[in-house]
C-alpha positions in Angstrom: -10.3 5.8 92.7 -9.8 9.1 94.7 -8.0 7.1 97.4 -5.0 4.7 97.3 -3.1 2.2 99.5 0.7 2.2 99.9 3.1 0.3 102.1 3.4 1.2 105.8 7.1 1.3 105.3 7.7 3.3 102.2 11.0 1.5 101.4 9.3 -1.8 101.1 7.0 -3.4 98.5 3.2 -3.6 98.9 1.6 -7.0 98.9 -1.7 -8.9 99.3 -2.7 -12.5 99.2 -6.0 -14.2 98.2 -6.7 -17.6 99.7 -8.5 -20.0 97.3 -8.6 -23.1 99.6 -12.3 -23.7 98.7 -11.5 -24.5 95.1 -7.8 -24.2 94.1 -8.6 -25.0 90.5 -11.0 -22.0 90.3 -10.0 -19.8 87.3 -9.9 -16.1 88.0 -9.5 -12.9 86.0 -7.8 -10.0 87.9 -8.0 -6.3 87.3 -5.9 -3.7 89.1 -6.7 0.0 88.9 -4.1 2.7 89.4 -4.4 6.5 89.6 -2.1 9.1 91.0 -3.8 11.1 93.8 -0.9 13.3 94.9 1.1 16.1 93.3 4.5 14.5 92.9 6.3 17.8 92.6 9.0 16.4 90.4 9.4 13.0 92.1 8.9 9.7 90.4 6.4 6.9 91.3 7.1 3.8 89.2 6.7 0.1 90.1 6.3 -3.4 88.7 3.5 -5.9 89.5 4.0 -9.6 90.0 1.7 -12.5 91.0 3.1 -15.6 92.8 6.6 -14.1 92.1 6.0 -14.2 88.4 6.1 -10.9 86.4 2.7 -9.5 85.7 3.2 -6.0 84.2 6.1 -3.9 83.3 6.7 -0.5 85.0 3.5 1.2 86.0 3.5 5.0 86.4 0.1 6.1 87.5 -1.2 9.4 86.0 -2.6 12.2 88.0 -6.3 11.8 88.6 -6.8 9.4 85.7 -7.5 5.7 86.0 -5.4 3.1 84.2 -6.5 -0.6 84.4 -3.9 -3.4 84.3 -5.2 -6.9 83.6 -4.0 -10.3 82.6 -4.7 -11.6 79.1 -5.4 -15.0 80.5 -7.1 -16.6 83.5 -5.0 -17.6 86.5 -5.5 -20.2 89.3 -3.8 -21.2 92.5 -3.9 -24.9 91.9 -0.4 -25.4 93.3 -0.2 -22.9 96.1 -3.9 -22.5 97.1 -3.4 -18.8 97.2 -2.5 -15.9 94.9 0.1 -13.4 96.1 0.3 -10.0 94.5 3.3 -7.7 94.9 4.0 -4.1 93.9 7.7 -3.2 94.0 9.1 0.1 93.0 11.8 0.4 90.3 15.3 1.5 90.9 14.6 5.0 89.6 11.4 5.5 91.6 11.6 7.9 94.5 8.1 7.1 95.9 6.5 3.8 97.0 4.0 1.9 94.9 0.2 2.6 95.3 -2.9 0.8 94.3 -6.4 2.3 94.2 -8.7 -0.7 93.5 -8.6 -4.4 92.6 -11.2 -6.8 91.2 -11.3 -10.5 90.9 -13.8 -12.2 88.5 -14.5 -15.9 88.8 -15.7 -18.1 86.0 -19.1 -19.5 87.0 -20.7 -22.5 85.3 -24.5 -22.3 85.2 -26.3 -25.6 85.4 -29.4 -24.3 83.6 -29.9 -24.8 79.9 -29.6 -21.7 77.8 -32.6 -19.9 76.4 -34.3 -21.7 73.6 -32.5 -20.8 70.3 -35.6 -19.7 68.4 -36.4 -17.1 71.1 -32.7 -16.0 71.2 -32.7 -15.5 67.4 -36.0 -13.7 67.4 -35.2 -11.3 70.2 -31.8 -10.5 68.6 -33.5 -9.7 65.3 -36.0 -7.5 67.2 -33.1 -5.7 69.0 -31.2 -5.2 65.7 -34.2 -4.0 63.6 -35.4 -1.5 66.1 -32.0 -0.5 67.5 -33.3 -1.1 71.0 -31.4 1.2 73.3 -31.1 -1.2 76.2 -28.1 -3.1 77.6 -29.3 -6.3 76.0 -26.2 -8.6 76.1 -25.6 -12.3 76.6 -28.3 -14.9 77.1 -31.7 -13.1 77.3 -33.0 -15.2 80.3 -29.8 -16.3 82.2 -28.6 -15.8 84.8 -32.1 -15.1 86.2 -31.0 -12.1 88.2 -29.5 -10.6 85.0 -32.2 -11.4 82.4 -32.7 -8.7 79.9 -34.6 -5.6 80.9 -38.3 -5.8 79.8 -38.3 -9.6 79.5 -39.9 -12.2 81.8 -38.8 -15.8 81.2 -40.2 -19.2 82.1 -37.5 -21.5 83.7 -39.5 -24.8 83.9 -37.1 -26.6 81.5 -35.3 -24.7 78.8 -35.9 -21.0 79.4 -38.4 -19.2 77.1 -39.6 -15.6 76.9 -43.2 -15.3 78.1 -43.4 -11.5 78.5 -41.9 -8.7 76.5 -42.4 -5.0 77.4 -41.0 -2.5 74.8 -43.4 0.3 75.7 -42.0 3.8 75.1 -38.8 2.4 73.5 -38.8 4.6 70.4 -39.6 1.8 68.0 -40.5 2.8 64.5 -41.6 1.0 61.3 -43.8 -2.0 60.9 -44.4 -4.7 63.5 -41.6 -7.1 62.7 -42.6 -10.7 61.8 -39.9 -11.9 64.2 -42.4 -11.5 67.1 -44.2 -14.5 65.6 -41.2 -16.7 66.5 -41.7 -16.1 70.3 -44.1 -19.0 70.6 -44.3 -19.0 74.4 -45.1 -15.3 74.6 -48.1 -14.5 76.8 -47.8 -10.7 77.2 -46.6 -8.3 74.5 -46.5 -4.5 75.2 -45.5 -2.3 72.2 -47.4 0.7 73.4 -46.4 4.4 72.9 -43.9 4.0 70.1 -44.0 5.1 66.5 -45.0 1.9 64.9 -46.7 2.2 61.5 -48.5 -0.1 59.0 -51.2 -2.6 59.7 -51.9 -4.7 62.8 -50.3 -8.0 61.5 -52.4 -11.1 61.3 -49.6 -13.3 62.6 -50.2 -12.0 66.1 -53.3 -14.2 66.2 -51.0 -17.3 65.6 -49.1 -16.9 68.8 -50.6 -19.8 70.8 -50.0 -18.4 74.3 -50.5 -14.7 73.8 -53.4 -13.4 76.0 -52.4 -9.7 76.5 -51.5 -7.4 73.5 -51.0 -3.7 74.0 -50.5 -1.6 70.8 -51.8 1.8 72.2 -50.2 5.1 71.3 -48.7 4.2 67.8 -49.5 5.2 64.2 -51.0 2.0 63.0 -53.3 2.1 60.0 -56.0 0.0 58.3 -58.4 -2.3 60.0 -57.8 -4.9 62.7 -57.8 -8.5 61.2 -60.8 -10.5 62.4 -58.5 -13.3 63.5 -56.8 -10.9 65.9 -60.1 -9.7 67.3 -61.2 -13.3 67.7 -57.9 -14.3 69.4 -58.4 -11.8 72.2 -62.1 -12.3 72.9 -61.1 -13.9 76.2 -57.9 -11.8 76.6 -56.8 -8.2 76.6 -56.4 -6.2 73.4 -55.5 -2.5 73.7 -55.5 -0.5 70.4 -56.5 3.0 71.5 -54.6 6.2 70.5 -54.0 5.0 66.9 -55.7 7.8 65.0 -55.7 6.1 61.6 -56.6 2.6 62.8 -60.2 1.4 62.3 -61.3 -0.6 65.4 -64.7 -1.7 64.3 -65.9 -4.6 62.1 -67.6 -2.1 59.8 -64.3 -1.3 58.0 -64.4 -4.5 55.9 -68.1 -3.9 55.1 -67.3 -0.3 54.0 -64.6 -1.6 51.7 -66.9 -4.1 50.1 -69.6 -1.4 49.7 -67.1 0.9 48.2 -66.0 -1.7 45.7 -69.7 -2.4 44.7 -70.2 1.4 44.3 -66.9 1.9 42.3 -67.6 -0.7 39.6 -70.5 1.1 37.9 -68.9 4.5 38.5 -65.7 3.3 36.8 -67.7 1.9 33.8 -69.5 5.3 33.4 -66.2 7.3 33.6 -64.5 5.1 31.1 -67.4 5.4 28.7 -67.3 9.2 29.0 -63.5 9.2 28.4 -64.0 7.1 25.2 -66.6 9.5 23.9 -64.4 12.5 24.6 -61.5 10.9 22.8 -63.7 10.3 19.7 -64.9 13.9 19.8 -61.4 15.2 20.1 -60.1 13.0 17.3 -63.0 14.2 15.0 -62.2 17.8 15.8 -58.5 17.3 15.0 -59.2 15.6 11.7 -61.6 18.4 10.7 -59.0 21.1 11.7 -56.3 19.4 9.6 -58.7 19.1 6.6 -59.5 22.8 6.8 -55.8 23.7 6.9 -55.2 21.7 3.8 -58.1 23.3 2.0 -56.9 26.9 2.8 -53.3 25.9 2.0 -52.1 27.8 5.1 -48.4 28.6 5.0 -48.0 29.3 8.7 -47.7 26.5 11.1 -48.3 27.3 14.7 -46.6 25.1 17.3 -47.7 25.1 20.9 -45.2 23.7 23.3 -46.7 22.7 26.6 -44.4 22.3 29.7 -44.2 18.7 30.7 -46.2 18.0 33.8 -44.5 16.8 36.9 -45.4 15.7 40.4 -46.1 18.6 42.7 -43.2 19.7 44.9 -45.5 21.4 47.4 -45.5 19.9 50.8 -45.4 22.8 53.2 -42.5 24.4 51.2 -42.6 27.8 49.6 -42.4 28.4 45.9 -40.3 31.3 44.8 -39.9 33.1 41.4 -36.5 33.7 40.0 -36.8 37.4 40.8 -37.5 36.3 44.4 -34.3 34.3 44.4 -32.3 37.2 43.0 -33.7 39.4 45.8 -33.0 36.9 48.5 -29.4 36.5 47.4 -28.8 40.2 46.8 -28.3 39.5 43.1 -26.2 36.4 43.8 -23.5 38.6 45.5 -22.1 36.0 48.0 -21.0 32.5 47.0 -20.7 30.0 49.9 -20.1 26.8 48.0 -20.3 24.9 44.8 -21.7 21.5 43.9 -22.6 19.4 41.0 -25.6 21.6 40.2 -23.8 24.9 40.3 -23.1 27.7 42.8 -24.6 27.9 46.3 -25.3 31.5 47.5 -26.0 33.0 50.9 -29.5 34.5 51.1 -31.7 36.3 53.6 -35.5 35.9 53.7 -37.9 38.7 54.4 -38.1 37.8 58.1 -34.3 37.9 58.4 -33.7 34.2 58.3 -30.4 33.3 56.6 -30.7 30.5 53.9 -28.5 28.7 51.4 -29.6 28.9 47.8 -28.5 26.2 45.4 -28.9 27.5 41.8 -28.6 25.2 38.8 -26.3 26.5 36.1 -26.6 25.7 32.5 -23.1 24.0 32.6 -24.2 21.8 35.5 -23.1 18.2 35.1 -26.3 17.2 36.8 -29.5 17.8 34.9 -32.8 19.4 36.1 -34.2 16.0 36.7 -31.7 15.4 39.5 -32.6 18.8 41.1 -36.3 18.0 40.9 -35.7 14.6 42.4 -33.8 16.1 45.3 -36.6 18.7 45.9 -39.3 16.0 45.8 -37.4 13.7 48.2 -36.9 16.5 50.7 -40.6 17.4 50.7 -41.4 14.0 52.2 -38.5 13.3 54.5 -38.0 15.2 57.7 -35.4 14.6 60.3 -33.4 16.9 62.6 -30.2 15.4 61.1 -31.2 16.1 57.4 -30.8 19.6 56.0 -34.2 21.1 55.8 -35.7 22.3 52.4 -37.3 25.7 52.9 -38.5 26.3 49.3 -37.8 26.0 45.6 -37.8 27.9 42.4 -38.9 26.5 39.0 -39.4 29.6 36.9 -39.0 28.8 33.2 -35.5 27.5 32.7 -34.4 28.8 36.1 -34.2 26.3 38.9 -33.1 26.7 42.5 -33.5 25.1 45.9 -33.5 27.1 49.2 -32.2 25.3 52.3 -31.6 26.2 56.0 -28.2 27.9 56.3 -25.5 25.8 58.0 -23.1 28.4 59.3 -20.1 26.1 60.0 -19.9 24.8 56.5 -19.2 21.2 55.6 -17.3 18.6 57.7 -14.6 18.1 55.2 -13.5 21.7 55.3 -13.8 21.7 59.1 -11.5 18.7 59.5 -9.0 20.4 57.1 -8.9 23.6 59.2 -5.4 24.1 60.5 -6.0 26.8 63.1 -6.0 25.6 66.7 -9.5 27.0 67.2 -10.8 25.0 64.3 -9.6 21.6 65.6 -12.6 19.5 66.7 -12.1 17.7 70.0 -12.7 14.0 70.3 -16.1 14.2 72.0 -17.3 16.6 69.3 -16.1 14.3 66.5 -18.0 11.4 68.0 -21.2 13.6 68.4 -20.9 14.6 64.7 -20.6 10.9 63.8 -23.7 10.1 66.0 -25.7 13.0 64.3 -24.8 11.8 60.8 -25.6 8.2 61.7 -29.0 9.3 63.0 -29.8 10.9 59.6 -28.6 8.0 57.5 -30.3 5.4 59.8 -33.6 7.4 59.3 -33.2 7.3 55.5 -32.5 3.5 55.6 -35.0 2.3 58.2 -37.3 5.2 58.9 -38.5 5.8 55.3 -40.8 3.5 53.4 -39.5 2.6 50.9 -35.9 3.0 52.2 -33.8 5.7 50.7 -30.1 5.3 49.7 -28.1 8.6 49.6 -25.6 7.3 47.1 -23.0 10.1 47.8 -22.2 9.8 51.5 -19.0 11.8 52.1 -17.7 14.4 54.5 -18.4 17.4 52.2 -22.1 16.4 52.2 -22.3 16.6 56.0 -23.0 20.2 57.1 -22.6 21.8 60.5 -24.8 24.5 62.0 -23.9 27.1 64.6 -23.8 24.6 67.4 -21.8 22.1 65.3 -24.9 19.8 65.0 -24.4 17.6 61.9 -26.9 17.2 59.1 -26.8 15.3 55.8 -27.2 17.3 52.6 -27.2 16.9 48.8 -29.8 14.3 47.8 -29.5 14.8 44.1 -28.3 11.2 43.6 -30.6 9.6 46.2 -32.9 6.7 45.2 -35.8 4.8 46.7 -35.3 1.1 47.1 -38.7 -0.3 46.2 -37.4 -3.9 46.2 -34.3 -3.6 48.5 -31.9 -3.3 45.6 -31.3 -1.0 42.7 -29.4 -2.0 39.6 -27.4 0.6 37.7 -25.1 0.1 34.9 -23.4 3.4 35.7 -22.6 3.6 39.5 -22.4 7.2 40.8 -20.5 8.6 43.8 -17.3 10.2 44.7 -13.9 8.5 44.4 -12.6 7.4 47.8 -16.2 7.0 49.2 -17.6 4.8 46.5 -18.4 1.3 47.6 -16.1 -1.1 45.6 -18.8 -3.8 45.5 -21.3 -1.4 44.0 -18.7 -0.1 41.6 -17.9 -3.5 40.3 -21.5 -5.0 40.2 -23.8 -2.0 39.9 -25.9 -3.6 42.6 -27.0 -0.7 44.9 -28.3 -1.2 48.4 -28.1 0.4 51.8 -24.7 -1.1 52.6 -23.2 1.1 49.9 -24.0 4.1 52.1 -22.6 2.3 55.1 -19.3 2.0 53.2 -19.2 5.8 52.6 -20.1 6.5 56.2 -17.2 4.3 57.3 -14.8 6.4 55.2 -16.3 9.6 56.9 -15.8 8.0 60.3 -12.1 7.3 59.5 -11.7 10.9 58.4 -13.2 12.0 61.8 -10.8 9.7 63.6 -7.6 10.5 61.7 -8.1 14.0 60.4 -6.9 12.7 57.0 -8.7 13.0 53.7 -10.3 9.9 52.0 -7.5 9.9 49.4 -4.1 11.2 50.6 -1.7 13.0 48.3 1.0 12.6 47.2 0.6 9.0 46.0 -3.2 9.0 46.1 -3.3 6.5 49.0 -6.7 5.5 50.1 -7.4 6.1 53.8 -8.2 2.4 54.5 -4.8 1.4 53.1 -3.0 4.2 55.0 -4.5 3.3 58.4 -4.3 -0.5 58.1 -0.6 -0.9 59.1 -1.1 1.2 62.2 -4.1 -0.8 63.2 -2.0 -4.0 62.9 0.6 -2.5 65.1 -2.0 -1.5 67.7 -0.7 2.1 67.4 -3.8 4.1 68.4 -1.7 7.3 69.0 -0.6 7.4 65.4 -4.1 6.6 64.1 -6.0 9.4 65.9 -5.6 13.0 64.6 -2.3 14.2 66.1 -3.8 17.7 66.5 -5.7 16.3 69.5 -2.3 15.8 71.2 -3.5 12.5 72.9 -6.5 14.1 74.5 -9.0 11.2 74.0 -10.0 8.1 75.7 -8.2 5.1 74.2 -11.1 2.6 74.6 -13.4 5.0 72.9 -10.9 5.6 70.0 -10.4 1.8 69.5 -14.1 1.2 69.4 -14.6 4.0 66.8 -11.8 2.4 64.7 -13.5 -1.0 65.0 -16.9 0.5 63.9 -15.2 2.2 60.9 -13.5 -1.0 59.8 -16.7 -2.9 60.0 -18.4 -0.3 57.8 -15.7 -0.5 55.1 -15.7 -4.3 54.8 -15.1 -5.5 51.3 -18.6 -6.9 50.8 -22.0 -5.5 51.8 -23.0 -8.7 53.7 -20.1 -8.1 56.1 -21.1 -4.5 56.9 -23.5 -3.7 59.8 -26.8 -2.1 59.4 -26.9 1.6 60.3 -29.0 0.9 63.3 -26.1 -1.2 64.7 -23.6 1.5 63.7 -25.7 4.2 65.5 -26.0 2.1 68.7 -22.2 1.4 68.7 -21.4 5.0 68.2 -23.6 6.1 71.0 -21.8 3.6 73.2 -18.5 4.9 72.0 -19.6 8.5 72.8 -20.7 7.3 76.3 -17.3 5.9 77.0 -15.7 9.3 76.2 -18.3 11.3 78.2 -17.8 9.0 81.2 -14.0 9.4 81.1 -14.4 13.2 80.9 -16.5 13.1 84.1 -13.6 11.3 85.9 -11.1 13.8 84.5 -13.2 16.7 85.8 -12.1 15.8 89.3 -8.7 17.3 88.4 -7.7 20.8 87.7 -7.1 20.2 84.1 -8.0 17.6 81.4 -5.6 14.7 80.8 -5.9 12.3 77.8 -6.0 8.6 78.4 -3.2 7.6 76.1 -2.5 3.9 75.6 -3.3 1.3 78.3 -0.2 -0.4 79.6 0.9 -3.4 77.7 0.1 -6.5 79.8 2.1 -9.6 80.2 0.3 -12.9 80.4 0.3 -14.1 84.0 -0.3 -17.8 84.1 -0.8 -20.5 81.5 -4.5 -20.7 80.6 -5.4 -20.0 77.0 -8.8 -18.6 77.7 -9.2 -15.0 76.7 -10.0 -12.4 79.4 -13.4 -10.7 79.5 -13.7 -6.9 79.6 -14.0 -5.5 83.0 -17.4 -4.0 83.7 
């Protein structure tokens, strides 16, 4: 794109012809790429494009050191002329000749082979979706042969089937998915060096062709099913480097012995408990009898604090006087939530912290604060705000978190100073960070956790603007995949309408809230706009229908963003805020799409860095349909 062609005679048009004598009916998709590579110094370069003397695109004005692609909406063919003639002709107001930097022609190719067996396709797509496999897995897994998916080997005897799958070191987490059992032709399965948990599933022994299984370097637990051991007596089974996995046959024996040993022990313990209860009851009756006899007038009441599950899990416990000292007697407020005030504090080693102190007037009770503390002692992720310690001193309760110096995302987006405006790349990175945290809660925790209050004010930013999810007071475990509540909780504007109407809580309720946050990042607008209390989805919908991306994206960016990246972000957000949960994607899909969206922006920035300053992409040129096929055009690679 750094070089361009122009007519030898600058007063003439530029043209090129493609001969298609071999197959005049061949359908083609054409892509023409334009970028200005000269300093025009006030002159104008503008031209039209035509094919076979038919208009192709309205005036094209290439931008300095930035690539625009012009393509036809439909396929074209030279069935009448046996050639395609392209012509670039400058407009009346242009002072410079037309240029073209690059041109591509894609032909539709029909493949005689049968597509991959549908069972294999469905299974591998479920595996890709569940584990958010970060590979460019698109189209048919096995065809064309030279483009079969990375890590797959296929058999092409009749209908292609997957015979080898290598997902080693692919950052997989969670249990081994039952979908692997649908790959009936699989001979070699390599899942080594991931973060897989749970037992070695028995269904692996039911794969008729499997002879090599590599599960090394994971966090599998329990014992290996005897059927799996028997299956690989004549094959290769690799299970090393799973510290909590029992590899020997003695595991089952130990369990049986333990059961035999436990039965008499349990009987003895229960007998002892019964005896102790009888003794205690006798003592209480005797004590009451003595009190009646002495006609005591004073009744002593002993109140015992209710016992709760321990909050300790590597976190520090503080007294209320410690909290007062850390916060310098609660001298600096940095926020307020449903529990009460949040104060800035400093630990003895100089580490700054945020201290959330429950007030007596809090709308959320101590139970919610304890729930948040307990949850944060067992979940750990770089995109979740870290719990440092807690205080439970009499009636005083407080939680101590890592300090996030750039506050919450909502306030950051509302900042009106030029220095506070987040650029497009940073907005996408924040979305990716938050998606990482939410995807971990949904798919990395067993059982899954639903945040229940996903909103921009609950996404905090540290000194490097890394985003972390906060405020887990309303979060819930999903033991059975759903949670029924007669009183749905959340924040207006972010609350899933399906959850609000049915009370049926699931992971897709968080996805809705995340979609609203993503729309806030894209537009710079709040979830509910005043005056008129217009919801952001209703506000943005007419502009989406018009295809007006410039009006959708935050105007403070002044067009400094990649259009393809922006449209993809809008599509992701709209998918997240679909009216029903079934229509919304899983957070693993959202995360993968957002990474791709960020990749588009980063790649465009690399191209722009060739120039002396940064130029936004703006809208792609409106294309006119060239010829008369109704087939939609593919995206250029």
